[in-house]
C-alpha positions as CSV (number, residue, x, y, z in Angstrom):
1,M,185.2,-15.2,26.6
2,N,182.3,-17.7,25.8
3,R,180.7,-14.9,24.1
4,H,183.4,-14.7,21.5
5,F,184.2,-18.5,21.4
6,L,181.0,-19.4,19.5
7,P,181.1,-17.0,16.4
8,I,185.0,-18.0,16.0
9,T,184.3,-21.8,16.3
10,L,181.5,-20.9,13.5
11,V,183.7,-19.3,11.3
12,I,186.5,-21.8,11.4
13,A,184.2,-24.7,10.9
14,L,182.7,-22.7,7.6
15,L,185.9,-22.2,6.4
16,G,186.8,-25.8,6.9
17,V,183.9,-26.9,5.0
18,N,184.5,-24.6,2.3
19,S,188.1,-25.9,2.0
20,C,187.0,-29.5,2.1
21,T,184.2,-28.8,-0.3
22,T,186.8,-27.0,-2.8
23,E,189.3,-29.7,-2.7
24,Q,186.6,-32.4,-3.4
25,A,185.4,-30.6,-6.4
26,Q,188.7,-30.3,-7.8
27,T,189.4,-33.8,-7.7
28,N,186.2,-34.8,-9.3
29,S,186.6,-36.6,-12.6
30,G,187.0,-33.4,-14.8
31,N,183.3,-32.2,-14.4
32,V,184.4,-29.1,-11.9
33,A,187.4,-27.0,-12.0
34,A,188.7,-24.4,-9.9
35,S,189.0,-20.6,-11.4
36,P,191.9,-18.3,-10.5
37,D,190.2,-16.9,-7.7
38,D,189.7,-20.3,-5.9
39,R,185.9,-20.3,-6.6
40,V,184.4,-23.7,-7.8
41,V,183.2,-23.4,-11.5
42,Q,180.5,-26.3,-12.1
43,S,180.4,-27.6,-15.8
44,A,177.3,-28.5,-17.4
45,S,178.1,-32.1,-17.1
46,A,178.3,-31.8,-13.3
47,S,176.5,-34.3,-11.2
48,P,173.3,-33.0,-9.6
49,T,174.8,-33.6,-6.1
50,T,177.2,-30.8,-6.2
51,S,175.6,-28.1,-4.3
52,K,178.1,-25.2,-5.3
53,T,176.7,-22.4,-7.3
54,S,178.2,-22.3,-10.9
55,I,180.5,-19.0,-11.5
56,P,181.3,-18.9,-15.2
57,S,184.8,-18.3,-15.9
58,P,186.4,-16.6,-18.9
59,S,188.4,-19.7,-20.0
60,T,184.7,-22.0,-19.7
61,T,182.7,-19.5,-22.0
62,P,181.7,-20.9,-25.3
63,D,182.8,-18.2,-27.2
64,S,186.5,-18.0,-26.0
65,T,189.2,-20.2,-27.7
66,P,192.4,-21.3,-26.0
67,S,195.4,-19.2,-27.3
68,P,198.1,-21.3,-29.2
69,V,201.3,-22.1,-27.8
70,V,204.1,-20.9,-29.4
71,P,207.3,-22.7,-29.2
72,P,210.4,-20.7,-28.7
73,T,212.6,-20.1,-31.9
74,R,216.1,-20.0,-32.2
75,E,216.9,-16.6,-33.7
76,S,220.3,-15.3,-34.1
77,A,221.3,-12.7,-31.5
78,P,222.1,-9.4,-32.6
79,P,226.1,-8.2,-32.3
80,P,226.6,-7.6,-28.7
81,N,226.7,-3.8,-29.2
82,R,223.8,-3.3,-31.6
83,T,220.3,-2.9,-30.4
84,S,217.3,-4.6,-31.8
85,E,216.3,-1.2,-33.5
86,G,218.9,-1.7,-36.3
87,N,221.8,0.6,-36.8
88,L,221.7,2.1,-33.3
89,V,225.0,1.3,-31.4
90,Q,225.3,1.0,-27.4
91,I,228.2,2.8,-26.3
92,N,229.8,2.6,-22.8
93,D,232.9,3.0,-20.8
94,G,234.4,0.0,-21.8
95,N,233.8,0.0,-25.9
96,Y,234.4,3.7,-26.4
97,E,237.7,3.4,-27.8
98,A,236.5,0.6,-30.4
99,E,233.3,2.0,-31.4
100,V,234.3,5.9,-31.4
101,A,238.0,6.6,-31.2
102,R,239.2,4.3,-33.9
103,T,236.3,4.7,-36.3
104,Q,236.9,7.1,-39.8
105,M,233.1,7.9,-40.5
106,P,231.5,10.6,-38.7
107,I,229.9,9.5,-35.4
108,L,226.4,10.9,-33.8
109,I,226.4,9.9,-30.2
110,I,223.2,10.8,-27.9
111,F,223.8,10.8,-24.4
112,G,220.7,10.1,-22.4
113,A,219.2,8.1,-19.8
114,P,215.9,5.7,-20.0
115,W,214.1,7.3,-17.4
116,S,214.1,10.9,-19.2
117,P,210.9,11.7,-21.0
118,P,212.7,14.2,-23.3
119,V,215.1,11.2,-24.4
120,R,212.2,8.8,-24.8
121,I,210.3,11.5,-27.0
122,F,213.6,11.8,-28.9
123,A,214.3,8.0,-29.3
124,P,212.2,7.5,-32.8
125,I,214.0,10.5,-34.4
126,I,217.5,9.2,-33.6
127,K,216.4,5.7,-34.7
128,A,215.2,7.2,-38.1
129,V,218.4,9.1,-38.3
130,A,220.6,5.9,-37.7
131,N,218.5,3.8,-40.4
132,E,218.6,6.6,-42.9
133,Y,222.5,7.1,-42.5
134,A,223.3,3.6,-42.2
135,G,227.1,2.7,-43.6
136,R,227.8,6.6,-43.5
137,V,227.6,7.6,-40.1
138,K,227.8,5.5,-36.9
139,V,225.0,6.4,-34.6
140,G,225.3,5.3,-30.8
141,E,223.7,6.1,-27.8
142,V,225.4,6.4,-23.9
143,N,223.2,5.8,-20.9
144,V,224.8,8.6,-18.8
145,D,223.5,6.7,-15.6
146,E,225.8,3.8,-16.6
147,N,228.5,5.3,-18.1
148,A,229.8,8.3,-15.9
149,K,233.3,8.5,-17.4
150,L,232.0,9.2,-20.8
151,A,229.5,11.7,-19.3
152,K,232.3,13.5,-17.5
153,K,234.7,13.4,-20.7
154,F,232.3,15.0,-22.8
155,D,231.1,17.4,-20.0
156,I,227.5,16.7,-20.4
157,K,225.4,18.8,-18.4
158,G,221.6,18.2,-19.9
159,I,220.0,15.2,-21.7
160,P,219.4,14.7,-24.4
161,T,222.9,15.9,-25.7
162,L,224.1,15.1,-29.3
163,V,227.5,15.0,-30.0
164,I,229.0,14.8,-33.6
165,I,232.7,13.4,-33.7
166,K,234.6,13.1,-36.8
167,N,238.4,11.9,-36.8
168,G,238.4,11.8,-32.9
169,S,237.2,15.3,-32.3
170,E,234.1,16.8,-31.5
171,R,232.5,18.7,-34.4
172,E,228.8,19.7,-33.2
173,R,227.0,19.8,-30.1
174,V,223.0,20.0,-29.5
175,V,221.4,19.8,-26.3
176,G,218.0,19.3,-26.1
177,I,215.5,18.0,-28.5
178,T,215.9,18.9,-32.2
179,S,214.2,17.8,-35.5
180,K,215.4,15.0,-37.8
181,E,216.0,17.5,-40.6
182,S,218.2,19.5,-38.3
183,I,220.5,16.5,-37.4
184,G,220.4,15.8,-41.2
185,R,221.8,19.1,-42.1
186,L,224.5,18.8,-39.4
187,L,225.5,15.1,-40.6
188,D,225.5,16.2,-44.2
189,K,227.7,19.2,-43.3
190,Q,230.1,16.6,-41.8
191,L,229.9,14.0,-44.6
192,D,230.8,16.9,-47.2
193,S,233.8,18.6,-45.5
194,N,237.3,17.4,-45.6
195,P,238.9,15.9,-42.5
């Protein structure tokens, strides 16, 4: 037991001295500051009695400049069902009637989930379609994980699935990724057709 007592005592004593030195250096008059990893950094104007080694910190290098503090702005919030992408509407079990069933214009709905790589790849195409057809076609997305009733109602078996609805009934369906041009042809067909 005595064999282990001396090394343990030395380790504890060294840790205590290191802790006291770090605390003393941090309370010095601004000449020494602690870095994020609790090492002591000595500036050029520190007193010569400080025995700690100077460790440069990224925040104290002469070529670094502090990043400006940007105050928060009060931007107007987007409408509750619109995403920040512009013309894409979030459709869910609760707002389906208001967003889809009562709408006179054709509606393109993409059924997907945020974890799906094909859905993420397809997202820019859908956003481009939503922007191009704004005012003529409503484009919405349904997260099938969060809206099981809609996924069941439309019998979604794979994602992404595109469904085009006009006058309350399904007119077209595409399972999988397709081109923007192909979606455009389907939408143009619905826009040109009579009810």
